C-alpha positions in Angstrom: 88.4 71.2 79.2 89.9 67.9 78.0 89.9 65.1 80.5 92.4 62.3 80.2 91.0 58.9 81.2 93.4 56.5 83.1 95.4 54.2 80.8 93.7 55.7 77.7 97.0 55.6 75.8 98.6 52.5 77.4 98.4 48.8 76.9 98.8 45.7 79.0 102.4 44.4 79.4 101.6 41.3 77.3 100.3 43.5 74.4 103.5 45.6 74.5 105.6 42.5 74.3 103.6 41.3 71.2 103.5 44.7 69.4 105.9 45.3 66.6 108.3 48.2 66.4 106.1 50.3 64.0 103.0 49.9 66.2 104.9 51.0 69.3 106.3 54.0 67.5 102.8 55.0 66.3 101.5 54.8 69.9 104.4 56.8 71.2 103.9 59.6 68.6 100.1 59.6 69.4 100.7 60.1 73.1 103.3 62.9 72.5 100.9 64.8 70.2 98.0 64.5 72.6 100.1 65.7 75.5 101.2 68.7 73.5 97.6 69.6 72.6 96.6 69.5 76.3 99.6 71.7 77.2 98.6 74.3 74.5 95.0 74.4 75.6 96.1 74.8 79.2 98.3 77.8 78.3 95.5 79.3 76.3 93.2 79.1 79.2 95.2 81.8 81.1 94.9 84.4 78.3 91.2 83.8 77.9 90.3 84.8 81.5 90.9 81.6 83.4 93.2 83.4 85.9 91.7 85.2 88.9 92.9 88.7 87.9 91.6 88.4 84.3 88.4 86.9 85.5 87.7 89.8 87.8 88.5 92.3 85.0 86.0 90.6 82.7 83.3 90.9 85.4 83.9 94.6 86.2 84.6 95.7 82.6 88.0 97.2 83.7 91.3 95.9 85.0 91.7 96.5 88.7 94.4 99.0 89.7 96.3 96.4 91.6 96.5 94.2 88.5 97.7 96.9 86.2 100.1 98.6 88.6 98.3 101.9 88.2 99.5 104.7 90.6 97.3 107.6 91.7 99.4 110.7 91.7 98.6 113.9 93.5 100.2 117.3 93.8 99.8 120.4 95.9 100.4 124.1 95.2 103.8 125.0 96.5 102.7 127.6 99.1 105.6 126.7 101.3 109.2 125.5 101.0 109.3 122.6 98.5 111.5 120.3 100.6 109.2 120.7 103.6 106.1 119.9 101.4 107.6 116.5 100.3 108.3 115.6 103.9 104.7 116.5 104.8 102.9 114.9 101.8 104.8 111.6 101.4 103.3 110.3 104.7 99.8 111.3 103.4 100.5 109.3 100.2 101.6 106.3 102.2 98.4 106.5 104.3 96.1 106.8 101.3 97.9 103.9 99.6 97.2 101.7 102.7 93.5 102.7 103.0 92.6 102.7 99.2 94.5 99.5 98.4 96.6 100.8 95.4 99.7 103.0 95.2 99.4 106.7 95.8 102.3 109.0 95.1 102.9 112.7 95.9 104.4 114.6 92.9 105.9 118.1 93.7 105.0 121.0 91.6 107.4 123.8 90.6 104.8 126.6 91.1 101.1 127.3 91.2 100.6 127.4 87.5 102.5 124.2 87.0 100.2 122.4 89.4 97.2 123.4 87.3 99.0 122.3 84.1 99.9 118.9 85.6 96.2 118.4 86.5 95.0 119.6 83.1 97.4 117.2 81.3 96.6 114.2 83.4 100.1 114.0 84.9 98.3 114.0 88.3 94.8 112.9 89.0 94.3 114.7 92.3 95.5 118.1 93.6 95.4 120.1 96.7 94.6 123.5 95.2 93.9 127.0 96.5 90.5 128.5 95.7 91.7 130.2 92.6 93.8 127.4 91.2 91.0 125.0 92.0 88.5 126.8 89.8 91.1 127.2 87.1 91.7 123.5 87.1 88.1 122.6 87.1 87.4 124.9 84.2 90.3 123.2 82.3 89.0 119.6 83.0 85.2 119.3 82.6 83.7 117.0 85.2 86.5 117.6 87.8 85.2 117.8 91.3 86.2 119.6 94.5 85.8 116.7 97.0 87.7 117.7 100.2 88.5 120.9 102.0 89.9 121.8 105.4 87.5 122.5 108.3 88.9 126.0 108.2 88.6 126.6 104.5 84.9 127.7 104.1 85.9 130.7 106.3 89.5 131.4 105.3 91.2 134.8 105.4 94.3 136.8 104.7 96.5 139.1 106.7 98.0 142.3 105.6 101.4 142.5 107.4 103.9 145.3 107.8 107.5 145.8 109.0 107.5 147.6 112.3 109.7 150.3 110.8 106.6 151.6 108.8 104.8 152.6 112.0 101.6 151.1 110.6 99.3 149.9 113.4 96.6 147.2 113.4 93.2 148.5 112.4 89.6 147.2 111.7 89.6 149.5 108.6 91.4 148.8 105.4 94.9 150.4 105.7 94.9 152.9 102.9 98.4 154.2 104.0 100.0 151.0 102.6 99.9 152.7 99.2 103.2 154.6 99.8 105.2 151.5 100.9 106.9 148.7 99.0 104.3 145.9 98.8 104.5 142.2 97.9 101.8 139.6 97.1 102.6 135.9 97.3 102.2 133.8 94.2 100.5 135.4 91.2 98.0 132.5 91.3 97.4 132.5 95.1 93.9 133.0 96.4 94.9 134.2 99.9 98.2 135.8 98.8 97.0 137.6 95.6 93.4 137.2 94.4 91.5 138.2 97.5 94.1 140.9 98.7 93.9 142.5 95.2 90.1 142.3 95.3 90.0 144.2 98.7 92.5 146.7 97.5 90.3 147.5 94.5 87.1 147.4 96.6 88.4 149.9 99.1 90.5 152.2 96.9 88.7 151.9 93.6 92.1 151.4 91.9 94.1 148.6 90.6 97.3 147.7 92.5 99.3 149.4 89.7 97.3 152.6 90.2 97.2 152.3 94.0 100.8 151.7 95.0 103.4 154.4 94.5 106.2 151.8 94.3 106.3 148.8 92.0 104.8 145.8 93.9 106.2 142.3 93.8 105.3 138.6 94.0 107.3 136.6 96.6 106.1 133.3 95.2 104.8 131.8 98.5 103.3 132.8 101.8 106.4 132.0 103.9 108.6 134.0 101.6 106.2 137.0 101.9 106.5 136.8 105.7 110.3 136.5 105.5 110.7 139.4 103.1 108.5 141.8 105.1 110.3 140.8 108.3 113.7 141.4 106.8 112.7 144.7 105.1 113.0 143.5 101.5 109.4 144.7 101.3 107.7 146.9 103.8 104.1 145.5 103.5 102.6 142.3 102.1 99.7 139.9 102.1 99.7 136.3 103.1 97.4 133.6 104.4 96.8 133.6 108.1 97.7 129.9 108.6 101.3 130.4 107.4 101.9 133.5 109.4 100.4 132.1 112.7 102.5 128.9 112.4 105.7 130.8 111.7 105.1 132.9 114.8 104.3 129.8 116.8 107.4 128.1 115.5 109.6 131.1 116.4 110.5 131.8 112.8 109.2 135.3 112.8 108.8 138.0 115.6 105.3 139.4 115.5 106.7 142.7 117.0 108.9 143.1 113.9 106.5 141.7 111.3 103.0 142.9 112.4 99.5 142.1 111.4 97.8 145.4 110.4 94.6 144.1 108.8 92.5 140.9 108.6 90.4 140.4 105.5 86.8 139.2 105.5 86.4 135.5 105.0 86.2 133.5 101.8 86.4 129.8 100.7 89.9 128.6 99.9 91.9 125.3 99.7 90.5 122.0 98.4 91.3 118.6 97.0 90.1 118.5 93.4 89.8 115.1 91.5 89.8 114.4 87.8 86.7 112.5 86.6 88.8 109.7 84.9 89.9 108.4 88.3 86.8 106.3 88.3 87.6 105.0 84.9 91.1 104.0 85.8 90.6 102.7 89.4 87.0 101.6 89.2 83.6 103.2 89.7 83.2 105.0 93.1 86.9 105.5 93.6 86.5 109.3 93.9 84.0 108.9 96.6 86.3 106.4 98.4 89.1 109.0 98.2 86.8 111.6 99.8 85.9 109.2 102.5 89.5 108.2 103.2 90.6 111.9 103.5 87.7 113.0 105.7 88.5 110.0 108.0 92.0 111.2 108.7 92.4 112.1 112.4 96.1 111.8 112.8 97.5 115.2 113.7 100.7 114.5 111.9 98.9 113.8 108.6 96.6 116.8 109.1 99.6 119.0 109.7 100.6 118.6 106.0 97.5 120.6 105.2 97.7 122.9 108.3 94.2 121.9 109.1 92.4 120.6 112.2 90.2 118.3 110.1 89.3 117.5 106.5 85.6 117.8 105.5 83.7 117.2 102.2 83.6 119.9 99.6 81.6 120.7 96.4 82.3 122.9 93.4 79.4 125.2 94.4 81.2 126.3 97.5 83.8 128.1 95.3 81.3 130.0 93.2 82.2 133.3 94.8 85.9 132.7 94.2 85.1 132.1 90.5 83.1 135.3 90.4 86.0 137.3 91.8 88.5 135.6 89.5 86.4 136.4 86.5 86.0 140.0 87.7 89.8 140.3 87.9 90.4 138.5 84.6 92.0 135.4 86.2 89.3 132.9 85.0 87.0 132.7 82.1 
């Protein structure tokens, strides 16, 4: 730093009166040049780390998210109406932004497969996946971690549902009679709407769905659509997650006497928040753990309603090993 001493470039009044024009001009130019040099050095100091933001970046080895304007983006598999999902997840994004100290944004996904591709390509850094899409995403991105799940997710289950016109009744045994009815799964990549229902169909019948059903089966695309299509008779039987069905009944959107539960599957692990490993590189070491802590600290029922969970708890990749094994058996994961 250059320090200017008082009056270093000035003279007493009597000297100025005696100085000739050339001498005065030389002093003026000297003062102007020195002032310019100080200004240049002062400007250069900001680029070399003199400012507070740059100084912090040099200490940590990376530029903080606030300084760079980085936004953490997350998506969720569209297991419900897309418009409803945005209304649910935008408040979650706002809450996480407040807690984490950098912008968090919810990005909608067109379908289950698109959510995995967005995660794989780095378009989103965090995703609320089902069990199957979660293992597919973690296989596509080495080092990715399942960090959060719902309190209900370690023991999730599916319903097989039927239109009352079929005459099918609830049973503790797998309903083999569904083979003769028009059947729909949910999304092709759904854990509770396709993977596990197909697994149990194969386990109990010894046949693939194509061999088991006498009619061509369908894929509704989401759990709420499965319930709606079975209720209105588009399909006579279907499989969906229990959470969606129970909520639709509670909300008066479906009559359980018209769209009936006929079988409940055994339990399995399902939904989870999975994080890309480069989150820590972009937002600073330990950020993934901070996200996990922020999510598991959510107690607001309105925020938890976005996930249809009573609470969020920590998760690990190992908890989904059985899902990975089933996916491999059915050719849905490598």
